[in-house]
DRENGURO-663647 format. One record per residue (C-alpha): residue in one letter; z, x, y. Coordinates in steps of 0.1 Angstrom, whole numbers, plus 5000, padded with zeros to 4 digits. Each point is the difference from the previous one (the first is absolute). Example, Ala and Ser with C-alpha at 12.3 -4.5 7.8 and 13.67 -1.06 7.14 Angstrom:
REM DRENGURO-663647
<node><residu>A</residu><up>5078</up><east>5123</east><north>4955</north></node>
<node><residu>S</residu><up>4993</up><east>5014</east><north>5034</north></node>
END
This chain:
REM DRENGURO-663647
<node><residu>V</residu><up>0891</up><east>7516</east><north>7871</north></node>
<node><residu>S</residu><up>5033</up><east>4983</east><north>5007</north></node>
<node><residu>V</residu><up>5000</up><east>4973</east><north>5027</north></node>
<node><residu>E</residu><up>5034</up><east>4994</east><north>5016</north></node>
<node><residu>I</residu><up>5006</up><east>4978</east><north>5030</north></node>
<node><residu>S</residu><up>5035</up><east>5015</east><north>5007</north></node>
<node><residu>G</residu><up>4999</up><east>5033</east><north>5018</north></node>
<node><residu>S</residu><up>5034</up><east>5011</east><north>4987</north></node>
<node><residu>L</residu><up>4991</up><east>4992</east><north>4963</north></node>
<node><residu>A</residu><up>4966</up><east>5017</east><north>5005</north></node>
<node><residu>A</residu><up>5019</up><east>5032</east><north>5011</north></node>
<node><residu>V</residu><up>5021</up><east>4998</east><north>4969</north></node>
<node><residu>Q</residu><up>4969</up><east>4997</east><north>4978</north></node>
<node><residu>R</residu><up>4983</up><east>5029</east><north>5016</north></node>
<node><residu>K</residu><up>5031</up><east>5022</east><north>4993</north></node>
<node><residu>E</residu><up>5009</up><east>4988</east><north>4965</north></node>
<node><residu>V</residu><up>4965</up><east>4996</east><north>4986</north></node>
<node><residu>G</residu><up>4988</up><east>5031</east><north>5018</north></node>
<node><residu>E</residu><up>5028</up><east>5021</east><north>4985</north></node>
<node><residu>A</residu><up>4993</up><east>4986</east><north>4965</north></node>
<node><residu>F</residu><up>4963</up><east>5005</east><north>5003</north></node>
<node><residu>A</residu><up>5005</up><east>5035</east><north>5013</north></node>
<node><residu>G</residu><up>5020</up><east>5008</east><north>4969</north></node>
<node><residu>W</residu><up>4975</up><east>4985</east><north>4977</north></node>
<node><residu>Q</residu><up>4972</up><east>5018</east><north>5018</north></node>
<node><residu>G</residu><up>5018</up><east>5033</east><north>4997</north></node>
<node><residu>E</residu><up>5002</up><east>4995</east><north>4962</north></node>
<node><residu>R</residu><up>4963</up><east>4989</east><north>4998</north></node>
<node><residu>V</residu><up>4987</up><east>5031</east><north>5018</north></node>
<node><residu>S</residu><up>5019</up><east>5025</east><north>4981</north></node>
<node><residu>G</residu><up>4979</up><east>5023</east><north>4977</north></node>
<node><residu>T</residu><up>4963</up><east>4999</east><north>5006</north></node>
<node><residu>Q</residu><up>4997</up><east>4968</east><north>5019</north></node>
<node><residu>S</residu><up>4991</up><east>4999</east><north>5037</north></node>
<node><residu>S</residu><up>5028</up><east>4994</east><north>5025</north></node>
<node><residu>E</residu><up>4979</up><east>4976</east><north>5020</north></node>
<node><residu>A</residu><up>5003</up><east>4963</east><north>4992</north></node>
<node><residu>R</residu><up>4969</up><east>4979</east><north>5000</north></node>
<node><residu>G</residu><up>4999</up><east>4974</east><north>5027</north></node>
<node><residu>V</residu><up>4992</up><east>4964</east><north>4994</north></node>
<node><residu>G</residu><up>4986</up><east>4987</east><north>5032</north></node>
<node><residu>Q</residu><up>5009</up><east>5002</east><north>5037</north></node>
<node><residu>S</residu><up>5036</up><east>4996</east><north>5009</north></node>
<node><residu>N</residu><up>5012</up><east>4982</east><north>5031</north></node>
<node><residu>P</residu><up>5005</up><east>5026</east><north>5028</north></node>
<node><residu>E</residu><up>5029</up><east>4981</east><north>5013</north></node>
<node><residu>S</residu><up>5016</up><east>4998</east><north>4965</north></node>
<node><residu>P</residu><up>4998</up><east>5035</east><north>4986</north></node>
<node><residu>S</residu><up>4998</up><east>5007</east><north>4963</north></node>
<node><residu>V</residu><up>5028</up><east>5019</east><north>4983</north></node>
<node><residu>G</residu><up>5005</up><east>5023</east><north>4971</north></node>
<node><residu>T</residu><up>4978</up><east>5030</east><north>5007</north></node>
<node><residu>S</residu><up>4995</up><east>5026</east><north>5027</north></node>
<node><residu>N</residu><up>4967</up><east>4983</east><north>5009</north></node>
<node><residu>P</residu><up>5008</up><east>4963</east><north>5007</north></node>
<node><residu>E</residu><up>4964</up><east>4990</east><north>5005</north></node>
<node><residu>K</residu><up>4993</up><east>5009</east><north>4963</north></node>
<node><residu>S</residu><up>5031</up><east>4984</east><north>4985</north></node>
<node><residu>P</residu><up>4994</up><east>4972</east><north>4976</north></node>
<node><residu>Y</residu><up>5031</up><east>4982</east><north>5013</north></node>
<node><residu>A</residu><up>5004</up><east>4985</east><north>5035</north></node>
<node><residu>V</residu><up>5024</up><east>4976</east><north>5017</north></node>
<node><residu>Q</residu><up>4986</up><east>4976</east><north>5026</north></node>
<node><residu>T</residu><up>5023</up><east>4981</east><north>5023</north></node>
<node><residu>R</residu><up>4983</up><east>4967</east><north>5005</north></node>
<node><residu>D</residu><up>4998</up><east>4964</east><north>4989</north></node>
<node><residu>A</residu><up>4981</up><east>4997</east><north>4967</north></node>
<node><residu>A</residu><up>4990</up><east>4965</east><north>5008</north></node>
<node><residu>D</residu><up>4982</up><east>5011</east><north>5032</north></node>
<node><residu>R</residu><up>4963</up><east>5004</east><north>4991</north></node>
<node><residu>F</residu><up>4994</up><east>5023</east><north>5029</north></node>
<node><residu>G</residu><up>5023</up><east>5027</east><north>4986</north></node>
<node><residu>W</residu><up>4979</up><east>5004</east><north>4968</north></node>
<node><residu>G</residu><up>4969</up><east>5011</east><north>5020</north></node>
<node><residu>E</residu><up>4966</up><east>4997</east><north>4983</north></node>
<node><residu>T</residu><up>4996</up><east>4980</east><north>4968</north></node>
<node><residu>Q</residu><up>5007</up><east>5023</east><north>4970</north></node>
<node><residu>K</residu><up>4980</up><east>4988</east><north>4969</north></node>
<node><residu>Q</residu><up>5012</up><east>5025</east><north>4975</north></node>
<node><residu>P</residu><up>5023</up><east>4986</east><north>4972</north></node>
<node><residu>C</residu><up>5037</up><east>5006</east><north>5007</north></node>
<node><residu>F</residu><up>5035</up><east>4987</east><north>4992</north></node>
<node><residu>V</residu><up>5024</up><east>4984</east><north>5026</north></node>
<node><residu>I</residu><up>5036</up><east>5001</east><north>4989</north></node>
<node><residu>A</residu><up>5025</up><east>4977</east><north>5017</north></node>
<node><residu>L</residu><up>5035</up><east>5001</east><north>4986</north></node>
<node><residu>E</residu><up>5025</up><east>4976</east><north>5016</north></node>
<node><residu>V</residu><up>4977</up><east>4996</east><north>5030</north></node>
<node><residu>L</residu><up>4991</up><east>4963</east><north>4998</north></node>
<node><residu>D</residu><up>5037</up><east>4988</east><north>5003</north></node>
<node><residu>N</residu><up>5002</up><east>5015</east><north>5035</north></node>
<node><residu>L</residu><up>4967</up><east>4988</east><north>5013</north></node>
<node><residu>P</residu><up>5000</up><east>4972</east><north>5027</north></node>
<node><residu>H</residu><up>5000</up><east>4964</east><north>4988</north></node>
<node><residu>D</residu><up>4994</up><east>4968</east><north>5020</north></node>
<node><residu>K</residu><up>5022</up><east>4970</east><north>4996</north></node>
<node><residu>V</residu><up>4983</up><east>4966</east><north>4998</north></node>
<node><residu>V</residu><up>5017</up><east>4966</east><north>4999</north></node>
<node><residu>S</residu><up>4985</up><east>4967</east><north>4988</north></node>
<node><residu>V</residu><up>5006</up><east>4972</east><north>5025</north></node>
<node><residu>D</residu><up>4985</up><east>4966</east><north>4992</north></node>
<node><residu>N</residu><up>4978</up><east>5017</east><north>4974</north></node>
<node><residu>C</residu><up>4986</up><east>5024</east><north>5026</north></node>
<node><residu>W</residu><up>5007</up><east>5037</east><north>4999</north></node>
<node><residu>M</residu><up>5016</up><east>5015</east><north>5031</north></node>
<node><residu>E</residu><up>5002</up><east>5037</east><north>5007</north></node>
<node><residu>T</residu><up>5032</up><east>5016</east><north>5013</north></node>
<node><residu>R</residu><up>5002</up><east>5020</east><north>5032</north></node>
<node><residu>I</residu><up>5031</up><east>5020</east><north>5010</north></node>
<node><residu>V</residu><up>5011</up><east>4998</east><north>5036</north></node>
<node><residu>A</residu><up>5027</up><east>5017</east><north>5019</north></node>
<node><residu>I</residu><up>5028</up><east>4979</east><north>5015</north></node>
<node><residu>T</residu><up>5002</up><east>5009</east><north>5037</north></node>
<node><residu>N</residu><up>5029</up><east>4979</east><north>5010</north></node>
<node><residu>N</residu><up>5025</up><east>5011</east><north>4974</north></node>
<node><residu>T</residu><up>5035</up><east>4999</east><north>5016</north></node>
<node><residu>T</residu><up>5021</up><east>5001</east><north>4968</north></node>
<node><residu>D</residu><up>5025</up><east>5028</east><north>4995</north></node>
<node><residu>T</residu><up>4997</up><east>4997</east><north>4962</north></node>
<node><residu>K</residu><up>4990</up><east>5035</east><north>4988</north></node>
<node><residu>D</residu><up>4981</up><east>4989</east><north>4970</north></node>
<node><residu>N</residu><up>4981</up><east>4971</east><north>5017</north></node>
<node><residu>S</residu><up>4962</up><east>5002</east><north>4996</north></node>
<node><residu>E</residu><up>4980</up><east>5009</east><north>5030</north></node>
<node><residu>Y</residu><up>4968</up><east>4985</east><north>4985</north></node>
<node><residu>A</residu><up>4989</up><east>4965</east><north>4989</north></node>
<node><residu>E</residu><up>4971</up><east>4985</east><north>4980</north></node>
<node><residu>V</residu><up>4973</up><east>4978</east><north>5015</north></node>
<node><residu>L</residu><up>4976</up><east>4981</east><north>4979</north></node>
<node><residu>T</residu><up>4963</up><east>4996</east><north>5010</north></node>
<node><residu>P</residu><up>4969</up><east>4988</east><north>4982</north></node>
<node><residu>V</residu><up>4985</up><east>5027</east><north>4978</north></node>
<node><residu>S</residu><up>4973</up><east>5018</east><north>5021</north></node>
<node><residu>D</residu><up>5003</up><east>5036</east><north>4989</north></node>
<node><residu>L</residu><up>4969</up><east>5008</east><north>4978</north></node>
<node><residu>L</residu><up>5019</up><east>5024</east><north>4978</north></node>
<node><residu>I</residu><up>5027</up><east>4974</east><north>4993</north></node>
<node><residu>E</residu><up>4973</up><east>4975</east><north>4992</north></node>
<node><residu>R</residu><up>4983</up><east>5023</east><north>4975</north></node>
<node><residu>T</residu><up>5033</up><east>5009</east><north>4983</north></node>
<node><residu>L</residu><up>5012</up><east>4964</east><north>4999</north></node>
<node><residu>R</residu><up>4968</up><east>4991</east><north>4981</north></node>
<node><residu>A</residu><up>5006</up><east>5027</east><north>4975</north></node>
<node><residu>V</residu><up>5036</up><east>4989</east><north>4995</north></node>
<node><residu>E</residu><up>4989</up><east>4964</east><north>4994</north></node>
<node><residu>R</residu><up>4973</up><east>5011</east><north>4976</north></node>
<node><residu>A</residu><up>5025</up><east>5022</east><north>4981</north></node>
<node><residu>S</residu><up>5025</up><east>4971</east><north>4999</north></node>
<node><residu>A</residu><up>4974</up><east>4977</east><north>4986</north></node>
<node><residu>Q</residu><up>4993</up><east>5024</east><north>4971</north></node>
<node><residu>K</residu><up>5036</up><east>5006</east><north>4990</north></node>
<node><residu>S</residu><up>5011</up><east>4987</east><north>4967</north></node>
<node><residu>L</residu><up>5023</up><east>4969</east><north>4996</north></node>
<node><residu>F</residu><up>5028</up><east>5024</east><north>4990</north></node>
<node><residu>S</residu><up>4997</up><east>5021</east><north>5032</north></node>
<node><residu>K</residu><up>5000</up><east>4968</east><north>5021</north></node>
<node><residu>F</residu><up>5031</up><east>4988</east><north>4981</north></node>
<node><residu>V</residu><up>5017</up><east>5033</east><north>5007</north></node>
<node><residu>N</residu><up>4992</up><east>4997</east><north>5037</north></node>
<node><residu>F</residu><up>5014</up><east>4965</east><north>5000</north></node>
<node><residu>V</residu><up>5033</up><east>5007</east><north>4983</north></node>
<node><residu>S</residu><up>5005</up><east>5031</east><north>5022</north></node>
<node><residu>G</residu><up>5006</up><east>4977</east><north>5029</north></node>
<node><residu>A</residu><up>4976</up><east>5018</east><north>5023</north></node>
<node><residu>D</residu><up>4989</up><east>4978</east><north>5029</north></node>
<node><residu>Q</residu><up>4964</up><east>4993</east><north>4993</north></node>
<node><residu>K</residu><up>4994</up><east>4990</east><north>5036</north></node>
<node><residu>V</residu><up>5008</up><east>5035</east><north>5012</north></node>
<node><residu>R</residu><up>4978</up><east>5029</east><north>4989</north></node>
<node><residu>Y</residu><up>4999</up><east>5037</east><north>5009</north></node>
<node><residu>L</residu><up>4964</up><east>5011</east><north>4999</north></node>
<node><residu>P</residu><up>4991</up><east>5036</east><north>4991</north></node>
<node><residu>T</residu><up>4977</up><east>5005</east><north>5030</north></node>
<node><residu>G</residu><up>5008</up><east>5037</east><north>5001</north></node>
<node><residu>S</residu><up>4988</up><east>5004</east><north>4964</north></node>
<node><residu>A</residu><up>4969</up><east>4980</east><north>5008</north></node>
<node><residu>K</residu><up>4992</up><east>5022</east><north>5029</north></node>
<node><residu>L</residu><up>5006</up><east>5032</east><north>4980</north></node>
<node><residu>L</residu><up>4978</up><east>4988</east><north>4972</north></node>
<node><residu>E</residu><up>4972</up><east>4990</east><north>5024</north></node>
<node><residu>T</residu><up>5002</up><east>5035</east><north>5016</north></node>
<node><residu>L</residu><up>5000</up><east>5019</east><north>4968</north></node>
<node><residu>H</residu><up>4969</up><east>4981</east><north>4986</north></node>
<node><residu>N</residu><up>4982</up><east>5007</east><north>5033</north></node>
<node><residu>A</residu><up>5010</up><east>5036</east><north>5004</north></node>
<node><residu>L</residu><up>5001</up><east>5010</east><north>4963</north></node>
<node><residu>P</residu><up>4977</up><east>4975</east><north>4982</north></node>
<node><residu>N</residu><up>5002</up><east>5018</east><north>4966</north></node>
<node><residu>H</residu><up>5037</up><east>5005</east><north>5000</north></node>
<node><residu>R</residu><up>5024</up><east>4990</east><north>4972</north></node>
<node><residu>L</residu><up>5034</up><east>4987</east><north>5012</north></node>
<node><residu>I</residu><up>5032</up><east>5007</east><north>4981</north></node>
<node><residu>A</residu><up>5029</up><east>4981</east><north>5016</north></node>
<node><residu>A</residu><up>5035</up><east>4996</east><north>4987</north></node>
<node><residu>D</residu><up>5026</up><east>4977</east><north>5016</north></node>
<node><residu>F</residu><up>5026</up><east>4973</east><north>4995</north></node>
<node><residu>D</residu><up>4989</up><east>4967</east><north>4988</north></node>
<node><residu>S</residu><up>5035</up><east>4985</east><north>5007</north></node>
<node><residu>L</residu><up>5031</up><east>5010</east><north>5020</north></node>
<node><residu>P</residu><up>5036</up><east>4991</east><north>4993</north></node>
<node><residu>G</residu><up>5023</up><east>4984</east><north>5025</north></node>
<node><residu>V</residu><up>4974</up><east>4986</east><north>5024</north></node>
<node><residu>R</residu><up>5017</up><east>4977</east><north>5025</north></node>
<node><residu>M</residu><up>4971</up><east>4987</east><north>5019</north></node>
<node><residu>P</residu><up>4982</up><east>4968</east><north>4989</north></node>
<node><residu>G</residu><up>4963</up><east>5000</east><north>4992</north></node>
<node><residu>V</residu><up>4974</up><east>5013</east><north>4975</north></node>
<node><residu>S</residu><up>5000</up><east>5038</east><north>5000</north></node>
<node><residu>A</residu><up>5028</up><east>5001</east><north>5025</north></node>
<node><residu>P</residu><up>5013</up><east>5035</east><north>5008</north></node>
<node><residu>L</residu><up>5032</up><east>5018</east><north>4992</north></node>
<node><residu>V</residu><up>5015</up><east>5012</east><north>5033</north></node>
<node><residu>A</residu><up>5027</up><east>5027</east><north>4998</north></node>
<node><residu>T</residu><up>5017</up><east>5025</east><north>5022</north></node>
<node><residu>Q</residu><up>5023</up><east>5029</east><north>4996</north></node>
<node><residu>T</residu><up>5037</up><east>4996</east><north>5009</north></node>
<node><residu>G</residu><up>5028</up><east>5024</east><north>5003</north></node>
<node><residu>G</residu><up>5005</up><east>5023</east><north>4970</north></node>
<node><residu>G</residu><up>4964</up><east>4997</east><north>4989</north></node>
<node><residu>Q</residu><up>5005</up><east>4965</east><north>4987</north></node>
<node><residu>T</residu><up>4970</up><east>4975</east><north>5001</north></node>
<node><residu>S</residu><up>5005</up><east>4966</east><north>5015</north></node>
<node><residu>D</residu><up>4975</up><east>4972</east><north>4995</north></node>
<node><residu>L</residu><up>4991</up><east>4979</east><north>5030</north></node>
<node><residu>Q</residu><up>4991</up><east>4963</east><north>5003</north></node>
<node><residu>S</residu><up>4969</up><east>5005</east><north>5021</north></node>
<node><residu>Y</residu><up>4975</up><east>5026</east><north>5012</north></node>
<node><residu>L</residu><up>5009</up><east>4990</east><north>5035</north></node>
<node><residu>E</residu><up>5034</up><east>5017</east><north>4996</north></node>
<node><residu>K</residu><up>5004</up><east>5037</east><north>5009</north></node>
<node><residu>V</residu><up>4964</up><east>5003</east><north>5010</north></node>
<node><residu>G</residu><up>4989</up><east>5036</east><north>4997</north></node>
<node><residu>Q</residu><up>5031</up><east>5010</east><north>4980</north></node>
<node><residu>A</residu><up>4994</up><east>4981</east><north>4967</north></node>
<node><residu>D</residu><up>4976</up><east>5006</east><north>4971</north></node>
<node><residu>V</residu><up>4978</up><east>4971</east><north>4991</north></node>
<node><residu>F</residu><up>4986</up><east>4999</east><north>4964</north></node>
<node><residu>F</residu><up>4975</up><east>4975</east><north>4987</north></node>
<node><residu>P</residu><up>4993</up><east>4992</east><north>4964</north></node>
<node><residu>T</residu><up>4963</up><east>5003</east><north>4989</north></node>
<node><residu>D</residu><up>4982</up><east>4970</east><north>4985</north></node>
<node><residu>F</residu><up>4977</up><east>5021</east><north>4978</north></node>
<node><residu>E</residu><up>4977</up><east>4970</east><north>4992</north></node>
<node><residu>T</residu><up>4995</up><east>4995</east><north>5037</north></node>
<node><residu>L</residu><up>4993</up><east>5037</east><north>5003</north></node>
<node><residu>R</residu><up>4972</up><east>4998</east><north>4974</north></node>
<node><residu>V</residu><up>4984</up><east>4971</east><north>5020</north></node>
<node><residu>L</residu><up>5003</up><east>5019</east><north>5032</north></node>
<node><residu>D</residu><up>4985</up><east>5032</east><north>4985</north></node>
<node><residu>A</residu><up>4970</up><east>4980</east><north>4986</north></node>
<node><residu>A</residu><up>4994</up><east>4984</east><north>5034</north></node>
<node><residu>A</residu><up>5003</up><east>5033</east><north>5018</north></node>
<node><residu>A</residu><up>4975</up><east>5016</east><north>4976</north></node>
<node><residu>K</residu><up>4975</up><east>4972</east><north>5007</north></node>
<node><residu>K</residu><up>4993</up><east>4999</east><north>4963</north></node>
<node><residu>S</residu><up>4990</up><east>4969</east><north>4980</north></node>
<node><residu>P</residu><up>5031</up><east>4992</east><north>4979</north></node>
<node><residu>D</residu><up>4997</up><east>4998</east><north>4962</north></node>
<node><residu>Q</residu><up>5001</up><east>4965</east><north>4987</north></node>
<node><residu>D</residu><up>5010</up><east>4987</east><north>4966</north></node>
<node><residu>R</residu><up>4985</up><east>4970</east><north>4983</north></node>
<node><residu>T</residu><up>5020</up><east>4976</east><north>5022</north></node>
<node><residu>G</residu><up>4988</up><east>5017</east><north>5032</north></node>
<node><residu>E</residu><up>5035</up><east>5012</east><north>5008</north></node>
<node><residu>F</residu><up>5003</up><east>5028</east><north>5025</north></node>
<node><residu>K</residu><up>5006</up><east>5033</east><north>4982</north></node>
<node><residu>P</residu><up>5004</up><east>5031</east><north>5022</north></node>
<node><residu>K</residu><up>4991</up><east>5033</east><north>4983</north></node>
<node><residu>S</residu><up>5032</up><east>5019</east><north>5008</north></node>
<node><residu>Q</residu><up>5029</up><east>5003</east><north>4976</north></node>
<node><residu>V</residu><up>5037</up><east>4995</east><north>5002</north></node>
<node><residu>T</residu><up>5025</up><east>5016</east><north>4976</north></node>
<node><residu>T</residu><up>5037</up><east>5004</east><north>4997</north></node>
<node><residu>T</residu><up>5015</up><east>5034</east><north>5009</north></node>
<node><residu>R</residu><up>5012</up><east>5004</east><north>4964</north></node>
<node><residu>A</residu><up>4965</up><east>4993</east><north>4985</north></node>
<node><residu>F</residu><up>4984</up><east>5024</east><north>5025</north></node>
<node><residu>M</residu><up>5025</up><east>5028</east><north>4992</north></node>
<node><residu>E</residu><up>4997</up><east>4995</east><north>4963</north></node>
<node><residu>K</residu><up>4962</up><east>5005</east><north>5003</north></node>
<node><residu>W</residu><up>4998</up><east>5028</east><north>5026</north></node>
<node><residu>A</residu><up>5034</up><east>5018</east><north>5002</north></node>
<node><residu>R</residu><up>5018</up><east>5025</east><north>4978</north></node>
<node><residu>V</residu><up>5028</up><east>4976</east><north>4993</north></node>
<node><residu>D</residu><up>5015</up><east>5023</east><north>4974</north></node>
<node><residu>A</residu><up>5008</up><east>5024</east><north>5028</north></node>
<node><residu>T</residu><up>5021</up><east>4974</east><north>5019</north></node>
<node><residu>A</residu><up>5021</up><east>4987</east><north>4972</north></node>
<node><residu>T</residu><up>5037</up><east>5008</east><north>5001</north></node>
<node><residu>G</residu><up>5022</up><east>5011</east><north>4970</north></node>
<node><residu>S</residu><up>5012</up><east>4965</east><north>4994</north></node>
<node><residu>G</residu><up>4964</up><east>4987</east><north>4998</north></node>
<node><residu>Y</residu><up>5001</up><east>4984</east><north>5034</north></node>
<node><residu>N</residu><up>4968</up><east>5005</east><north>5019</north></node>
<node><residu>P</residu><up>5001</up><east>4992</east><north>5038</north></node>
<node><residu>L</residu><up>4963</up><east>5002</east><north>5003</north></node>
<node><residu>L</residu><up>4996</up><east>4971</east><north>4976</north></node>
<node><residu>Q</residu><up>5032</up><east>4981</east><north>5004</north></node>
<node><residu>D</residu><up>5005</up><east>5001</east><north>5037</north></node>
<node><residu>F</residu><up>4976</up><east>4986</east><north>5026</north></node>
<node><residu>S</residu><up>4997</up><east>4967</east><north>4981</north></node>
<node><residu>N</residu><up>4991</up><east>4983</east><north>5033</north></node>
<node><residu>T</residu><up>4970</up><east>5022</east><north>5007</north></node>
<node><residu>K</residu><up>4964</up><east>4999</east><north>4990</north></node>
<node><residu>F</residu><up>4968</up><east>5021</east><north>5004</north></node>
<node><residu>F</residu><up>4967</up><east>4988</east><north>5015</north></node>
<node><residu>L</residu><up>4969</up><east>5017</east><north>4988</north></node>
<node><residu>S</residu><up>4967</up><east>4992</east><north>5017</north></node>
END
């Protein structure tokens, strides 16, 4: 099952994967094998399966919905399964918090109703700070602070010299909600997530600040100063703090964390570089070029894998 929140992208998946599956199924049923694919559970009647003449028995389906919405998963499914999220976390919602007089404030976005300027690029939205009251923000903030306390001195030094404003943080509340939903709906799942742990050219201040970009004429990409610019037209990408993700996952699973001799918090999930993951699991000999350059190993240096 593929879960896609975008209706247009879901349609593309139904077409492309459906055609690929149909071709594979045609090869599979040649000879003495049956032409009927075995189904693997009920498909969403509003999101038909693809790839066979009988959608209800296809092992592949696309469902157009929000994966972080618990209601969409239906009844709890206790059988073991894998959940694969490739470059999903960077586009999930984040909440901005700001430390004011040693007190964290959450950020609300409000529309400016009395905007009389004629400047085309002027923002129509503004930020308003209020004391943290959202429960999801509170839970995510605790995980971020716990992960920060566990980081090595070297990691803290890197954060310091990077110049990131430590009083401004972007919390991965979307990831926290997704993890909580998955552990509730699929309690025996294993999550494989790959995403960016850093992004180049970020112009906004703050820890885990996003890269905001839009397409200009000729297909060129233009980086913006704020996510309040070109609202609805720009792409917003957030880097993933994988140590924070480990803490969030452990909290969502409601499992007692492992502890070492010092009592330090040790979530059970693992984080590995993309290179190390590919060297262990991929056929890297098939992706090497004639010069010896291997994009699967040498590109994507700012990405990592999360394995629950």
